C-alpha positions as CSV (number, residue, x, y, z in Angstrom):
1,M,89.7,100.7,100.1
2,S,88.3,99.0,103.2
3,Q,90.1,96.6,105.5
4,S,87.9,93.8,104.2
5,D,89.0,94.6,100.6
6,I,92.6,94.4,101.6
7,K,92.1,91.1,103.5
8,S,90.2,89.7,100.5
9,F,93.0,90.8,98.2
10,K,95.7,89.2,100.4
11,L,93.8,85.9,100.7
12,R,93.0,85.7,97.0
13,H,96.6,86.3,96.0
14,K,98.2,84.4,98.9
15,L,100.1,87.4,100.2
16,N,101.6,87.2,103.6
17,N,102.4,90.9,103.9
18,V,100.8,94.0,102.3
19,I,102.1,97.4,103.2
20,I,99.5,100.2,102.9
21,L,100.7,103.7,102.0
22,S,98.7,106.8,101.5
23,F,99.5,109.1,98.6
24,N,97.5,112.1,97.5
25,K,94.7,111.0,99.9
26,E,94.4,107.7,98.0
27,V,95.3,104.2,99.2
28,I,98.0,102.2,97.4
29,L,98.8,98.6,97.9
30,Y,102.4,97.5,97.8
31,F,103.8,94.0,98.4
32,N,107.3,94.5,97.0
33,I,109.3,97.1,95.2
34,R,111.8,95.8,92.8
35,E,112.8,98.9,90.8
36,R,112.9,102.6,91.7
37,G,109.8,104.3,90.3
38,S,107.8,101.2,89.8
39,K,105.9,98.7,91.9
40,R,105.3,95.0,91.8
41,I,102.8,92.8,93.6
42,F,103.8,89.2,94.0
43,N,101.9,86.2,95.5
44,S,103.5,83.8,97.9
45,K,105.0,81.8,95.0
46,A,106.8,84.8,93.8
47,E,104.5,85.0,90.8
48,L,103.8,88.5,89.5
49,V,100.3,89.7,90.2
50,Y,100.7,93.3,89.0
51,S,103.5,95.4,87.7
52,G,103.0,99.1,87.3
53,G,104.6,102.5,86.9
54,H,105.1,105.0,89.6
55,N,102.2,107.2,88.5
56,D,99.5,104.5,88.8
57,Y,98.1,106.1,92.0
58,E,94.5,106.4,90.9
59,I,92.4,104.3,93.2
60,N,89.9,103.5,90.5
61,L,92.6,102.1,88.4
62,W,93.7,99.9,91.2
63,K,90.1,98.7,91.7
64,K,89.9,97.9,88.0
65,L,93.2,96.1,87.9
66,L,92.3,94.0,91.0
67,N,88.9,93.1,89.5
68,E,90.6,92.1,86.2
69,K,92.9,89.8,88.2
70,N,89.9,88.1,89.9
71,N,88.1,87.4,86.6
């Protein structure tokens, strides 16, 4: 995922901070972690953008989920 993709995602969902972690040579976006073994992405109004399990590390899945959120 390119820097422009990350910037676009942040702007679209009004995120102030996105932490980028690598895992199995893939890029994962985290905004906030609420529970062990799961991840949550919230916008600036604390509205849930995405909630997923710990094994959702496939980059194509992330791209699909982000595209669904934009449509």
